[in-house]
N, C-alpha and C positions, 0 to 999 in steps of 0.2 A: 616213035613217043611212046612213052615209061609207063606201064603200066597201073594202074589204079593200085593202093595199096589199102582193103576195103578196109581189113585193121585197125587202120588210121583214121581213116573216116569214122568209122561207129566210135575208136575211141573221141576225137571230139567232137562228134555228135553227142555221146554221152558226158562230155565230161561240161556242152553246153549250153545240154537240158533240165530241167526237175518234170517227177512226180508227184504229181497234185494226189494224194490221197482222199476214197469218197466211200461210208458204209451206208449205203440205204436197205430197205425190209424190202424183199423181195417183189412184192406186188409197184408196189414203185418203178425200182430196177425195170419188171417188164412194162409197166406201163410209157415210162420211159424210153426205152425203147421200140416198142411199137409207134410211138409218138416223131420219135426220129427218124426211122424206114418211110413210115409214111410221108408225110417230110422231107426224104431222099436226101439225110442229114447224117449224117455220128451224133455219135450221144457227144462222141472229143471239141466237134468239133463245136458244140454247146456246148460243150462246159467252157470251153478255150473263150469261148464268143462274150460268158458272161464273166470270166474273171476279169480280159479286159474291158469290159462296158463297168465297170463293179470298181478296175483299180486310176482307169483313166477315163470313161465317161462321166455318162448319166444315171447311173446305179448304185440307188445304195438300203441298204439294209433300215429296217425302220425298228421305234422301240421296243415291238411286236414280234423281230422277226422274219417279218415278213418285207419279199425284193417292191420298192416302189421306180418307177423312172421320174426322171428329175426335168420340168420340163423347160 
């Protein structure tokens, strides 16, 4: 069995994924971190789920910048 080429795997993963940057106030960051920990999830999982719901699902942002779920 051939040895894994971790350098090549890392490069492929880096090429196939992108990062979304986000700046928030420290109080929101701390509250968000606490809530994700309380719910046993991660910030990344929540943000990814929101991005997927907005892109492919039923999450919209109204004219006031508030999130809404379409039924």
